[in-house]
C-alpha atoms as a printed R data frame, in Angstrom:
    type eleno elety resid chain resno       x      y       z
1   ATOM     1    CA   MET     A     1 150.296 29.234 142.294
2   ATOM     2    CA   PHE     A     2 149.978 30.678 138.774
3   ATOM     3    CA   THR     A     3 146.819 30.412 136.605
4   ATOM     4    CA   PRO     A     4 147.556 28.162 133.367
5   ATOM     5    CA   LEU     A     5 145.746 31.762 131.869
6   ATOM     6    CA   ARG     A     6 148.657 33.964 134.249
7   ATOM     7    CA   TYR     A     7 151.373 31.472 132.513
8   ATOM     8    CA   ALA     A     8 150.507 31.819 129.193
9   ATOM     9    CA   LEU     A     9 150.662 36.181 129.859
10  ATOM    10    CA   SER     A    10 153.958 35.861 131.512
11  ATOM    11    CA   ILE     A    11 155.207 33.395 128.540
12  ATOM    12    CA   ALA     A    12 154.118 36.149 125.420
13  ATOM    13    CA   LEU     A    13 155.503 38.551 128.109
14  ATOM    14    CA   ILE     A    14 158.531 37.691 127.904
15  ATOM    15    CA   SER     A    15 158.334 36.487 124.545
16  ATOM    16    CA   VAL     A    16 157.856 39.887 123.262
17  ATOM    17    CA   LEU     A    17 160.267 41.683 125.444
18  ATOM    18    CA   ILE     A    18 163.445 39.550 124.784
19  ATOM    19    CA   PRO     A    19 163.404 40.527 121.040
20  ATOM    20    CA   LEU     A    20 163.112 43.969 121.738
21  ATOM    21    CA   VAL     A    21 165.665 44.930 125.134
22  ATOM    22    CA   LEU     A    22 167.926 41.984 123.692
23  ATOM    23    CA   PRO     A    23 169.555 44.436 120.595
24  ATOM    24    CA   ILE     A    24 170.471 47.369 122.947
25  ATOM    25    CA   GLY     A    25 171.885 45.024 125.471
26  ATOM    26    CA   ILE     A    26 174.295 42.993 123.017
27  ATOM    27    CA   LEU     A    27 175.612 46.631 121.558
28  ATOM    28    CA   VAL     A    28 176.168 48.057 124.651
29  ATOM    29    CA   TYR     A    29 177.483 45.387 126.143
30  ATOM    30    CA   SER     A    30 179.838 45.261 122.530
31  ATOM    31    CA   ILE     A    31 180.722 49.236 123.534
32  ATOM    32    CA   ILE     A    32 181.444 48.476 127.284
33  ATOM    33    CA   ASN     A    33 184.246 45.399 125.974
34  ATOM    34    CA   ASN     A    34 185.541 47.741 123.371
35  ATOM    35    CA   PRO     A    35 185.433 50.779 123.875
36  ATOM    36    CA   GLU     A    36 186.181 51.619 119.774
37  ATOM    37    CA   CYS     A    37 183.591 49.166 118.659
38  ATOM    38    CA   LEU     A    38 181.807 52.124 116.602
39  ATOM    39    CA   VAL     A    39 184.333 54.048 114.877
40  ATOM    40    CA   VAL     A    40 184.217 56.554 112.064
41  ATOM    41    CA   LYS     A    41 187.753 57.857 110.959
42  ATOM    42    CA   THR     A    42 189.550 59.513 106.959
43  ATOM    43    CA   ILE     A    43 192.189 58.039 105.339
44  ATOM    44    CA   THR     A    44 194.729 61.085 105.540
45  ATOM    45    CA   GLY     A    45 196.507 61.151 102.288
46  ATOM    46    CA   GLU     A    46 194.418 59.927  99.700
47  ATOM    47    CA   GLU     A    47 191.982 63.003  99.007
48  ATOM    48    CA   GLU     A    48 191.096 63.873  95.801
49  ATOM    49    CA   TYR     A    49 190.923 67.643  95.219
50  ATOM    50    CA   VAL     A    50 187.001 67.825  92.880
51  ATOM    51    CA   GLY     A    51 187.130 71.986  92.526
52  ATOM    52    CA   ASN     A    52 185.045 74.706  94.110
53  ATOM    53    CA   ASN     A    53 188.007 74.334  97.995
54  ATOM    54    CA   THR     A    54 185.880 70.885  97.728
55  ATOM    55    CA   TYR     A    55 187.982 67.227  98.098
56  ATOM    56    CA   LYS     A    56 186.902 63.667  97.837
57  ATOM    57    CA   VAL     A    57 187.852 62.362 101.252
58  ATOM    58    CA   PRO     A    58 187.619 58.834 102.103
59  ATOM    59    CA   ILE     A    59 185.829 57.671 105.638
60  ATOM    60    CA   VAL     A    60 186.370 54.202 107.000
61  ATOM    61    CA   ILE     A    61 183.787 53.422 109.473
62  ATOM    62    CA   THR     A    62 184.659 50.270 111.300
63  ATOM    63    CA   TYR     A    63 181.832 48.531 113.239
64  ATOM    64    CA   CYS     A    64 182.586 44.901 116.282
65  ATOM    65    CA   SER     A    65 178.767 44.597 116.822
66  ATOM    66    CA   THR     A    66 176.558 41.904 115.969
67  ATOM    67    CA   VAL     A    67 173.955 44.412 115.732
68  ATOM    68    CA   PRO     A    68 173.240 45.687 112.279
69  ATOM    69    CA   LEU     A    69 172.848 49.546 112.380
70  ATOM    70    CA   THR     A    70 170.672 50.777 110.224
71  ATOM    71    CA   ASP     A    71 169.536 54.623 108.582
72  ATOM    72    CA   VAL     A    72 173.416 55.944 109.367
73  ATOM    73    CA   ARG     A    73 173.484 59.570 109.374
74  ATOM    74    CA   ALA     A    74 177.152 60.809 109.717
75  ATOM    75    CA   VAL     A    75 176.778 64.864 109.607
76  ATOM    76    CA   PHE     A    76 179.343 67.105 108.495
77  ATOM    77    CA   ASN     A    77 180.763 70.692 108.501
78  ATOM    78    CA   SER     A    78 179.277 71.224 105.009
79  ATOM    79    CA   THR     A    79 177.598 67.396 103.783
80  ATOM    80    CA   VAL     A    80 175.615 64.166 105.255
81  ATOM    81    CA   LEU     A    81 176.851 61.013 104.696
82  ATOM    82    CA   GLU     A    82 173.370 58.556 104.718
83  ATOM    83    CA   ILE     A    83 173.725 54.336 104.412
84  ATOM    84    CA   PRO     A    84 170.526 52.736 104.443
85  ATOM    85    CA   ARG     A    85 172.343 49.538 106.904
86  ATOM    86    CA   ILE     A    86 175.984 48.456 108.452
87  ATOM    87    CA   THR     A    87 177.051 45.297 110.154
88  ATOM    88    CA   ARG     A    88 180.116 43.922 111.764
89  ATOM    89    CA   GLY     A    89 183.139 44.999 110.021
90  ATOM    90    CA   GLU     A    90 185.460 47.826 107.869
91  ATOM    91    CA   HIS     A    91 183.102 49.946 105.256
92  ATOM    92    CA   LYS     A    92 184.406 52.369 102.932
93  ATOM    93    CA   TYR     A    93 182.839 55.462 101.677
94  ATOM    94    CA   VAL     A    94 183.715 58.888  99.958
95  ATOM    95    CA   VAL     A    95 182.423 61.525 100.956
96  ATOM    96    CA   GLU     A    96 183.201 65.455  99.796
97  ATOM    97    CA   LEU     A    97 184.663 67.604 102.230
98  ATOM    98    CA   ARG     A    98 185.673 70.980 102.249
99  ATOM    99    CA   PRO     A    99 189.178 71.565 104.197
100 ATOM   100    CA   GLY     A   100 188.079 71.972 107.906
101 ATOM   101    CA   ASP     A   101 184.978 70.133 107.800
102 ATOM   102    CA   LYS     A   102 184.664 67.914 110.986
103 ATOM   103    CA   LEU     A   103 181.968 64.950 112.402
104 ATOM   104    CA   ILE     A   104 179.240 66.796 113.824
105 ATOM   105    CA   GLU     A   105 176.867 63.492 114.379
106 ATOM   106    CA   LEU     A   106 176.254 60.068 114.501
107 ATOM   107    CA   GLU     A   107 172.750 58.937 114.031
108 ATOM   108    CA   PHE     A   108 171.459 55.608 113.294
109 ATOM   109    CA   ARG     A   109 168.820 53.060 114.936
110 ATOM   110    CA   ILE     A   110 169.378 50.241 116.566
111 ATOM   111    CA   MET     A   111 167.601 46.991 114.155
112 ATOM   112    CA   GLY     A   112 165.539 49.906 113.083
113 ATOM   113    CA   LEU     A   113 164.187 49.397 116.836
114 ATOM   114    CA   TYR     A   114 165.716 52.440 118.416
115 ATOM   115    CA   LYS     A   115 166.871 56.074 117.242
116 ATOM   116    CA   LEU     A   116 170.335 57.130 118.479
117 ATOM   117    CA   SER     A   117 172.005 59.980 117.974
118 ATOM   118    CA   ILE     A   118 175.840 61.035 119.289
119 ATOM   119    CA   LYS     A   119 176.605 64.467 118.889
120 ATOM   120    CA   PHE     A   120 180.429 65.879 118.580
121 ATOM   121    CA   GLY     A   121 182.231 68.858 119.885
122 ATOM   122    CA   VAL     A   122 178.456 70.024 121.361
């Protein structure tokens, strides 16, 4: 049925494809089980006025999956927050925002392999 060469090629193909597909599968499974797996929210009441109609606002990013996200960019109306890597848990950052600024886009790579961009309010 299988010759030794076909068997070796099948094993090599499977051993290459599984690590490429597995991170996406784990992330999709995590998001299906918990729709709030990736949440970006501001902490109200802790803003600090900087000047020139700008405030320092604490941002909390909550992430529940075991697959790390890399090259994360949170794009707001007036600023961009760039984070090299996010793992499971809560991560707090401080961003300078203006009144009325909202999250426009969230962009990241899944384990550095696949780039994904989520646009809000489009």
